[in-house]
C-alpha distance (Angstrom), angle and dihedral (degrees) to the residues before:
residue distance angle dihedral
M1 . . .
A2 3.80 . .
Q3 3.80 118.2 .
T4 3.77 119.6 -117.7
P5 3.82 118.4 -115.8
E6 3.83 88.4 -108.7
A7 3.82 92.0 52.8
R8 3.82 90.9 50.9
F9 3.81 89.7 47.4
S10 3.81 90.2 49.8
A11 3.81 92.1 53.5
R12 3.80 90.5 47.8
V13 3.82 92.6 50.4
R14 3.81 91.3 47.2
D15 3.80 92.2 51.4
G16 3.81 95.2 41.2
L17 3.80 96.5 48.8
G18 3.80 90.8 40.8
A19 3.80 89.3 56.4
V20 3.83 90.4 59.1
G21 3.80 95.3 49.5
C22 3.80 103.7 -89.1
D23 3.80 122.2 137.0
V24 3.80 105.9 -132.9
E25 3.79 124.8 -165.4
R26 3.80 120.2 -176.1
I27 3.80 112.7 -146.8
E28 3.80 118.1 -146.5
N29 3.77 101.1 -172.0
R30 3.77 125.4 168.1
V31 3.82 94.8 159.5
N32 3.80 105.7 54.5
L33 3.78 101.0 43.2
G34 3.77 115.5 -154.7
V35 3.80 98.4 33.1
S36 3.80 107.7 134.8
D37 3.80 121.7 -103.0
M38 3.80 97.3 -114.4
V39 3.77 141.4 30.9
V40 3.78 110.0 -157.8
G41 3.78 126.7 -166.7
V42 3.81 104.4 -143.4
G43 3.76 113.9 177.4
S44 3.79 107.4 -49.9
R45 3.81 96.7 -19.0
Y46 3.76 142.8 62.8
V47 3.78 125.3 -126.4
T48 3.78 130.2 -173.3
I49 3.78 122.3 -133.5
E50 3.80 127.8 -164.0
L51 3.81 109.0 -156.7
K52 3.78 123.3 -147.4
A53 3.79 133.3 177.9
V54 3.79 119.8 -155.7
T55 3.79 110.3 -165.8
A56 3.82 98.2 167.8
G57 3.78 134.1 21.6
L58 3.80 124.5 -7.9
K59 3.83 102.1 -76.8
V60 3.80 117.2 123.8
T61 3.80 107.8 -160.3
L62 3.79 111.6 -142.8
R63 3.80 117.7 169.9
P64 3.82 119.2 -136.2
H65 3.82 93.0 -107.8
Q66 3.83 90.5 50.4
I67 3.81 90.5 50.7
A68 3.81 90.6 48.5
F69 3.81 92.1 51.7
L70 3.81 93.3 47.1
L71 3.81 93.5 46.9
R72 3.79 94.9 45.4
H73 3.77 93.7 51.6
G74 3.80 97.8 34.0
R75 3.79 94.1 50.8
A76 3.81 90.9 47.4
G77 3.80 89.7 58.0
R78 3.78 94.9 -106.3
P79 3.81 108.5 135.1
A80 3.80 110.0 -106.9
F81 3.79 123.7 161.9
V82 3.79 142.7 178.5
L83 3.80 115.5 -140.7
V84 3.80 113.5 -164.6
W85 3.78 127.1 -167.4
Q86 3.80 111.1 -155.5
A87 3.80 114.8 -159.6
A88 3.79 118.7 -128.2
R89 3.78 117.6 -88.4
K90 3.77 127.0 -159.6
D91 3.81 89.5 -99.5
S92 3.83 99.1 43.1
P93 3.81 143.0 22.2
D94 3.78 122.8 -110.7
F95 3.81 117.4 -76.1
V96 3.79 138.8 -165.6
H97 3.82 115.5 -138.0
L98 3.81 125.9 -165.0
Y99 3.82 121.1 -153.9
R100 3.79 132.5 179.2
G101 3.80 115.3 -112.3
R102 3.79 91.3 -125.6
D103 3.84 86.9 65.7
A104 3.82 93.2 59.0
I105 3.81 96.4 114.7
A106 3.80 92.9 49.7
L107 3.82 90.0 46.1
A108 3.81 91.8 51.3
E109 3.81 90.7 48.1
S110 3.82 100.0 40.9
G111 3.78 101.9 26.4
L112 3.77 116.1 -164.6
R113 3.81 90.3 -14.1
L114 3.82 85.6 80.7
M115 3.80 111.3 95.1
P116 3.82 108.7 -111.3
M117 3.78 123.4 -138.4
A118 3.81 85.4 -121.1
A119 3.79 138.7 -4.9
W120 3.78 134.6 -173.1
P121 3.78 137.3 -178.4
S122 3.78 105.7 -95.9
R123 3.79 94.4 -132.0
G124 3.80 107.7 81.5
L125 3.81 92.6 4.0
P126 3.82 108.2 -165.9
W127 3.81 98.7 -124.3
Q128 3.80 93.1 -172.6
E129 3.82 89.4 58.5
L130 3.80 90.3 51.3
K131 3.81 89.5 49.5
D132 3.82 90.0 49.8
A133 3.81 90.4 51.0
L134 3.82 91.1 51.6
I135 3.81 90.2 52.3
D136 3.81 96.0 46.5
D137 3.82 116.0 48.9
D138 3.81 89.0 -166.9
Y139 3.81 91.5 56.8
Q140 3.81 112.1 152.3
G141 3.80 99.8 -177.4
A142 3.80 131.5 134.7
E143 3.79 118.4 -15.7
N144 3.79 125.8 -166.4
């Protein structure tokens, strides 16, 4: 059975963050809908990451229960993020975009038109920079 783009992205994120010292746990949860896809130990804290793959267009599909989880935790100051892999288009290479969980409604409404907190070309993604962004909510690193 072929893996979905999101499953391939998940494995890549797990391996990439693991290589820079993060403890990555993938969550397969069919009971508590909305819980993010990953819990990542970054330094002395945990963050949650919802993973999305956009293979056409700019729409980022977040379900209502995913939005609720991201908003609840993001607004309470608990680090929650959405990491989106955007497939290459004829006019640009593939990118990885990082959004704060508290921006989930705007992300669902605007899709990839919403300015991310950080973005990197997918090829050669600087995993240490992603780790740094997950540690520092005020991260102002690379933009696309």
